[in-house]
C-alpha positions in Angstrom: 42.6 -79.6 -158.4 41.9 -80.8 -154.9 45.6 -81.6 -154.4 46.6 -78.1 -155.4 44.1 -76.7 -152.9 45.4 -78.9 -150.1 49.0 -77.9 -150.9 48.1 -74.2 -150.9 46.3 -74.6 -147.6 49.4 -76.3 -146.2 51.6 -73.5 -147.3 49.2 -70.9 -145.9 49.4 -72.7 -142.5 53.2 -73.2 -142.7 54.2 -69.6 -143.5 53.3 -68.0 -140.2 55.2 -70.8 -138.4 58.3 -70.2 -140.5 58.0 -66.5 -139.8 57.7 -67.1 -136.1 60.7 -69.4 -136.1 62.8 -66.8 -138.0 61.7 -64.1 -135.6 62.8 -66.3 -132.6 66.2 -67.0 -134.2 66.6 -63.3 -134.9 65.8 -62.5 -131.2 68.3 -65.1 -130.0 71.1 -63.5 -132.1 70.2 -60.0 -131.0 70.3 -61.2 -127.3 73.7 -62.8 -127.9 75.1 -59.6 -129.3 73.8 -57.6 -126.3 75.3 -60.2 -123.9 78.6 -59.7 -125.6 78.3 -55.9 -125.4 77.5 -56.2 -121.6 80.6 -58.4 -121.0 82.9 -56.1 -123.0 81.6 -53.1 -121.1 82.1 -54.7 -117.7 85.7 -55.6 -118.7 86.3 -52.0 -119.5 86.6 -52.6 -123.3 84.4 -49.7 -124.4 85.8 -49.6 -128.0 85.1 -53.3 -128.4 81.6 -52.8 -126.9 80.8 -50.0 -129.3 81.9 -52.1 -132.2 79.6 -54.9 -131.3 76.8 -52.5 -130.5 77.0 -51.1 -134.0 76.7 -54.7 -135.3 73.6 -55.2 -133.0 72.1 -52.0 -134.4 72.6 -53.2 -138.0 71.3 -56.6 -137.2 68.1 -55.1 -135.5 67.6 -52.9 -138.6 67.7 -55.9 -140.9 65.8 -58.3 -138.7 63.0 -56.2 -137.2 63.2 -52.8 -139.0 63.6 -49.2 -137.8 60.2 -49.2 -136.0 60.9 -51.9 -133.3 61.8 -51.7 -129.7 65.0 -53.8 -130.3 66.2 -51.1 -132.8 65.3 -48.3 -130.2 67.2 -50.2 -127.5 70.2 -50.6 -129.8 70.3 -46.9 -130.4 70.2 -46.2 -126.7 72.9 -48.8 -125.9 75.2 -47.0 -128.4 74.3 -43.7 -126.7 75.2 -45.0 -123.3 78.5 -46.5 -124.5 79.5 -43.2 -126.1 78.6 -41.4 -122.9 80.7 -43.7 -120.8 83.5 -43.1 -123.4 83.1 -39.3 -123.0 81.9 -39.0 -126.6 79.0 -36.8 -125.7 78.0 -35.5 -129.1 77.7 -39.1 -130.4 75.8 -40.1 -127.3 73.3 -37.2 -127.7 72.8 -38.1 -131.4 71.9 -41.7 -130.6 69.6 -40.7 -127.8 67.8 -38.2 -129.9 67.3 -40.7 -132.7 65.7 -43.1 -130.3 63.6 -40.3 -128.8 62.3 -39.3 -132.2 61.4 -42.8 -133.2 59.8 -43.6 -129.9 57.6 -40.5 -130.0 56.3 -41.6 -133.4 55.9 -45.2 -132.4 54.4 -44.9 -128.9 53.3 -41.3 -128.7 54.8 -38.4 -126.8 53.3 -39.4 -123.4 54.6 -42.9 -123.1 56.9 -44.3 -120.4 59.3 -45.5 -123.1 59.7 -41.8 -124.1 60.3 -40.9 -120.5 63.1 -43.4 -120.2 65.2 -41.8 -123.1 64.4 -38.3 -121.8 66.0 -39.3 -118.5 69.1 -40.5 -120.4 69.3 -37.2 -122.2 68.9 -35.4 -118.9 71.7 -37.3 -117.3 73.9 -36.6 -120.3 73.1 -32.9 -120.0 74.0 -32.9 -116.4 77.3 -34.5 -117.2 78.0 -31.8 -119.7 77.1 -29.0 -117.2 73.9 -28.0 -118.9 71.8 -27.7 -115.8 68.8 -25.8 -117.2 68.5 -28.2 -120.2 68.7 -31.2 -117.9 66.0 -29.8 -115.6 63.6 -29.3 -118.5 64.2 -32.8 -119.8 63.8 -34.3 -116.3 60.6 -32.4 -115.6 59.1 -33.7 -118.8 60.1 -37.2 -118.0 58.7 -37.0 -114.4 55.4 -35.6 -115.8 55.1 -38.6 -118.1 55.9 -41.1 -115.4 53.4 -39.5 -113.0 50.7 -40.2 -115.6 51.7 -43.9 -115.8 52.1 -45.0 -112.1 53.7 -48.4 -111.8 54.7 -48.6 -115.5 58.4 -48.4 -114.9 60.8 -48.3 -111.9 60.3 -45.0 -110.2 63.7 -45.0 -108.5 65.5 -43.9 -111.7 63.4 -40.8 -112.0 63.0 -40.0 -108.3 66.8 -40.2 -107.7 67.3 -38.0 -110.7 64.7 -35.4 -109.6 66.0 -35.4 -106.0 69.6 -35.0 -107.1 70.6 -32.2 -104.7 72.5 -33.5 -101.7 69.7 -32.4 -99.3 67.0 -34.2 -101.2 69.2 -37.3 -101.8 69.7 -37.5 -98.0 65.9 -37.2 -97.5 65.4 -40.1 -99.9 68.0 -42.2 -98.2 66.3 -41.7 -94.9 63.0 -42.7 -96.4 64.5 -46.0 -97.7 66.2 -46.7 -94.4 62.9 -46.1 -92.6 61.1 -48.4 -95.0 63.8 -51.1 -94.5 63.4 -50.8 -90.7 59.7 -51.3 -90.9 60.1 -54.5 -93.0 62.9 -55.8 -90.7 60.6 -55.3 -87.7 57.8 -57.1 -89.4 59.6 -60.0 -91.1 63.1 -60.2 -89.6 66.4 -58.8 -90.9 67.2 -61.9 -93.1 63.8 -62.4 -94.6 63.4 -62.2 -98.4 60.6 -59.6 -97.9 63.3 -57.0 -97.0 65.1 -57.5 -100.3 63.1 -54.8 -102.3 63.9 -52.2 -99.7 67.5 -53.2 -99.5 67.7 -53.1 -103.3 66.3 -49.5 -103.4 68.8 -48.4 -100.8 71.7 -50.1 -102.7 70.7 -48.6 -106.0 70.5 -45.2 -104.4 74.0 -45.6 -103.0 75.2 -46.6 -106.4 73.5 -43.5 -107.9 75.4 -41.3 -105.4 78.7 -43.0 -106.2 78.8 -44.5 -102.7 80.1 -47.8 -103.9 81.4 -49.1 -100.6 77.9 -48.7 -99.0 76.3 -50.2 -102.1 78.6 -53.3 -102.0 77.7 -53.9 -98.3 73.9 -53.7 -99.1 74.1 -56.0 -102.2 76.2 -58.5 -100.4 73.5 -58.6 -97.7 70.9 -59.2 -100.4 73.1 -62.0 -101.8 73.3 -63.7 -98.4 69.6 -63.6 -98.0 69.0 -65.1 -101.5 71.6 -67.8 -100.8 69.8 -68.8 -97.6 66.4 -68.8 -99.3 67.3 -70.4 -102.7 70.7 -72.1 -102.3 74.1 -71.2 -103.7 73.4 -72.1 -107.4 69.9 -70.9 -108.0 69.2 -68.6 -111.0 67.5 -66.2 -108.5 71.0 -65.1 -107.5 72.0 -64.0 -111.0 70.7 -60.5 -110.9 72.3 -59.9 -107.6 75.6 -61.3 -108.8 75.6 -59.2 -111.9 75.0 -56.1 -109.8 78.0 -56.9 -107.6 80.2 -57.7 -110.6 79.3 -54.3 -112.1 80.0 -52.5 -108.7 83.4 -54.2 -108.3 84.4 -53.2 -111.8 83.3 -49.7 -111.0 85.6 -49.6 -108.0 88.5 -51.2 -109.9 88.4 -54.4 -108.0 88.8 -56.6 -111.0 89.7 -59.8 -109.2 86.6 -59.8 -107.1 84.5 -58.9 -110.1 85.9 -61.8 -112.1 85.3 -64.3 -109.3 81.6 -63.4 -109.1 81.3 -63.2 -112.9 82.7 -66.8 -113.1 80.2 -67.9 -110.5 77.3 -66.3 -112.4 78.5 -68.0 -115.6 78.5 -71.4 -113.9 74.9 -70.9 -112.7 73.9 -69.9 -116.3 75.4 -73.1 -117.7 72.6 -75.6 -118.8 
């Protein structure tokens, strides 16, 4: 009887560990699928990326269920890929599925809800539905204003200030902020990187890829000086440059930097 009790106790203690191990393995597989999606997208293979994204959605449903952030993200990844592929009805469907599930899971006033509202707003703008986009954006901005610091504000500020006049005002603000940090720390100090990054992202949002490339190459140079040429801190910057080069059709440059990033990622 005592042996049975000890065996039962052992199983009770072991089951949570097995569950945790299975969860970690599932997370690794989901991350692998999303890495593949990102690579295919950067290579311009949208159909291939959509195929793998569908597999990621099915995997998330089986591994974590329909009420998990990985499932929500899979829906939105499919929405973005369909949007990039000009399949707007499909994109809207995936975004709305995510919106509905997020509102149930998090509540209607959560930053995660604002994120998908912003995606829907950008889709509406792309389809020429100005009034619909404005309503979605204002709802997203209202949610974000109630949660300061919860997510990056640039995405929403840049969306809200989308007219040329307001974009220019925002650009001047970031340039002024950058100048202040340069005067305080020096032009090549890591402390100026956040301001440079904001400016670079704004240029990218505007489609000013040439200016964005100049800014992000400057960020890369600062990081290389601070951390060395093979430090993981460079990866985010390299990935941004790869994406920009692909966006401008400069495949050779993109592949060079992608290979460098892959080498840094090697264990």
